C-alpha positions as a Markdown table, in Angstrom:
| # | Residue | x | y | z |
|---|---|---|---|---|
| 1 | Met | -8.0 | 0.6 | -18.2 |
| 2 | Lys | -6.6 | -1.0 | -14.8 |
| 3 | His | -7.5 | -5.1 | -14.6 |
| 4 | Thr | -9.3 | -6.2 | -10.8 |
| 5 | Thr | -8.6 | -9.6 | -10.4 |
| 6 | Thr | -11.9 | -11.1 | -8.5 |
| 7 | Ala | -11.4 | -13.0 | -5.8 |
| 8 | Ala | -12.0 | -16.0 | -7.0 |
| 9 | Glu | -9.5 | -15.3 | -9.7 |
| 10 | Leu | -6.7 | -15.1 | -6.4 |
| 11 | Leu | -8.3 | -18.3 | -5.2 |
| 12 | Lys | -7.3 | -20.3 | -8.6 |
| 13 | Gln | -3.9 | -18.7 | -8.5 |
| 14 | Val | -3.5 | -19.7 | -5.2 |
| 15 | Ala | -4.9 | -23.2 | -5.9 |
| 16 | Asp | -2.5 | -23.7 | -8.9 |
| 17 | Ile | 0.8 | -23.2 | -6.4 |
| 18 | Gln | 1.9 | -26.9 | -6.6 |
| 19 | Arg | 5.2 | -26.8 | -4.6 |
| 20 | Met | 6.3 | -23.7 | -2.0 |
| 21 | Glu | 8.6 | -23.2 | 0.8 |
| 22 | Pro | 8.7 | -20.4 | 3.3 |
| 23 | Gly | 12.9 | -19.0 | 4.2 |
| 24 | Lys | 15.5 | -17.7 | 2.1 |
| 25 | Leu | 18.0 | -19.3 | 0.4 |
| 26 | Cys | 21.3 | -18.0 | 1.7 |
| 27 | Ile | 25.1 | -19.1 | 0.7 |
| 28 | Met | 26.8 | -20.4 | 3.7 |
| 29 | Arg | 30.6 | -19.5 | 2.5 |
| 30 | Gln | 32.8 | -20.4 | -0.8 |
| 31 | Gly | 34.1 | -23.6 | -0.8 |
| 32 | Ala | 36.8 | -25.4 | -3.7 |
| 33 | Gly | 33.4 | -26.8 | -5.4 |
| 34 | Gly | 31.3 | -23.8 | -5.7 |
| 35 | Pro | 29.2 | -22.2 | -2.6 |
| 36 | Tyr | 27.0 | -23.9 | 0.1 |
| 37 | Tyr | 23.7 | -22.7 | 0.6 |
| 38 | Asn | 21.3 | -22.9 | 3.6 |
| 39 | Leu | 17.6 | -21.9 | 3.9 |
| 40 | Gln | 17.0 | -19.8 | 6.9 |
| 41 | Cys | 12.5 | -19.6 | 7.7 |
| 42 | Arg | 10.9 | -19.5 | 11.1 |
| 43 | Glu | 9.1 | -21.9 | 12.7 |
| 44 | Lys | 6.9 | -22.4 | 15.8 |
| 45 | Gly | 9.3 | -18.8 | 16.9 |
| 46 | Lys | 12.3 | -20.6 | 16.5 |
| 47 | Thr | 15.1 | -19.8 | 13.0 |
| 48 | Val | 15.5 | -22.6 | 11.8 |
| 49 | Ser | 18.9 | -23.5 | 9.0 |
| 50 | Arg | 18.2 | -26.3 | 6.8 |
| 51 | Tyr | 21.4 | -27.1 | 4.3 |
| 52 | Ile | 20.4 | -27.2 | 0.7 |
| 53 | Pro | 22.9 | -29.4 | -1.7 |
| 54 | Arg | 24.2 | -27.3 | -4.5 |
| 55 | Asp | 21.4 | -29.6 | -7.1 |
| 56 | Gln | 18.6 | -28.3 | -5.6 |
| 57 | Val | 19.4 | -25.2 | -5.1 |
| 58 | Asp | 16.8 | -23.9 | -8.3 |
| 59 | Gln | 14.5 | -26.2 | -7.4 |
| 60 | Val | 14.0 | -24.7 | -3.7 |
| 61 | Thr | 14.6 | -21.0 | -5.1 |
| 62 | Gln | 11.6 | -21.9 | -7.5 |
| 63 | Asn | 9.7 | -23.3 | -3.9 |
| 64 | Thr | 10.6 | -20.0 | -1.8 |
| 65 | Ala | 10.1 | -17.7 | -5.1 |
| 66 | Asn | 6.4 | -19.6 | -4.9 |
| 67 | His | 5.9 | -19.7 | -0.7 |
| 68 | Gln | 6.1 | -15.4 | -1.7 |
| 69 | Lys | 3.8 | -15.0 | -4.7 |
| 70 | Phe | 1.5 | -17.2 | -2.4 |
| 71 | Arg | 1.4 | -14.7 | -0.1 |
| 72 | Thr | 0.9 | -11.9 | -1.9 |
| 73 | Leu | -2.1 | -13.4 | -3.4 |
| 74 | Val | -3.4 | -14.1 | 0.2 |
| 75 | Glu | -3.0 | -11.1 | 1.4 |
| 76 | Gln | -4.6 | -9.3 | -2.1 |
| 77 | Tyr | -8.0 | -11.5 | -2.1 |
| 78 | Ala | -7.9 | -10.8 | 2.1 |
| 79 | Asp | -8.0 | -7.3 | 1.4 |
| 80 | Gln | -10.9 | -7.5 | -1.1 |
| 81 | Val | -12.6 | -9.7 | 1.3 |
| 82 | Ile | -12.4 | -6.7 | 3.8 |
| 83 | Glu | -13.4 | -4.9 | 1.3 |
| 84 | Thr | -16.4 | -6.1 | 0.2 |
| 85 | Thr | -17.7 | -6.8 | 3.7 |
| 86 | Arg | -17.2 | -2.8 | 4.7 |
| 87 | Thr | -18.8 | -1.4 | 2.0 |
| 88 | Glu | -22.3 | -4.4 | 2.4 |
| 89 | Arg | -21.8 | -2.8 | 6.0 |
| 90 | Met | -21.6 | 0.4 | 5.5 |
| 91 | Gly | -24.4 | 0.3 | 2.8 |
| 92 | Thr | -26.7 | -1.1 | 5.7 |
| 93 | Val | -26.1 | 1.2 | 7.9 |
| 94 | Lys | -27.6 | 4.7 | 8.7 |
| 95 | Lys | -25.5 | 7.7 | 9.4 |
| 96 | Lys | -27.2 | 9.2 | 13.0 |
| 97 | Thr | -28.7 | 12.4 | 12.4 |
| 98 | Phe | -29.7 | 14.6 | 15.6 |
| 99 | Pro | -32.2 | 17.8 | 14.7 |
| 100 | Lys | -30.3 | 20.9 | 15.5 |
| 101 | Asp | -32.3 | 22.1 | 18.0 |
| 102 | Ser | -31.0 | 18.9 | 20.4 |
| 103 | Ser | -30.3 | 19.7 | 24.0 |
| 104 | Trp | -27.5 | 16.9 | 23.3 |
| 105 | Arg | -25.0 | 18.4 | 21.3 |
| 106 | Arg | -25.1 | 21.6 | 22.9 |
| 107 | Thr | -22.7 | 22.9 | 25.4 |
| 108 | Thr | -22.9 | 24.5 | 28.2 |
| 109 | Lys | -21.2 | 27.9 | 28.2 |
| 110 | Ser | -19.0 | 28.3 | 31.6 |
| 111 | Lys | -19.3 | 31.2 | 34.2 |
| 112 | Val | -16.0 | 32.6 | 34.8 |
């Protein structure tokens, strides 16, 4: 049986994320001592690149993974709230029915 995560559980998981960084960690180039890294992301509609020292690569990798997890959880939460909203709304809306002899639904035959 598939376990559905509740909205409250999703919010708890979001709250548990303490560090995050948007973007993608990329290797700029290879040097004698190893690769040089930068973090690329979009801020205010512009691409921004930040140099990342080698000793911070593991931390930044975890932080970018946390940001991706955050986005996934928020999307799941939004999907659940939207589904609940639509279900509630559809439960209160009555389907319109028209009598069979109603002139509103009749189509007139064109004369050729």
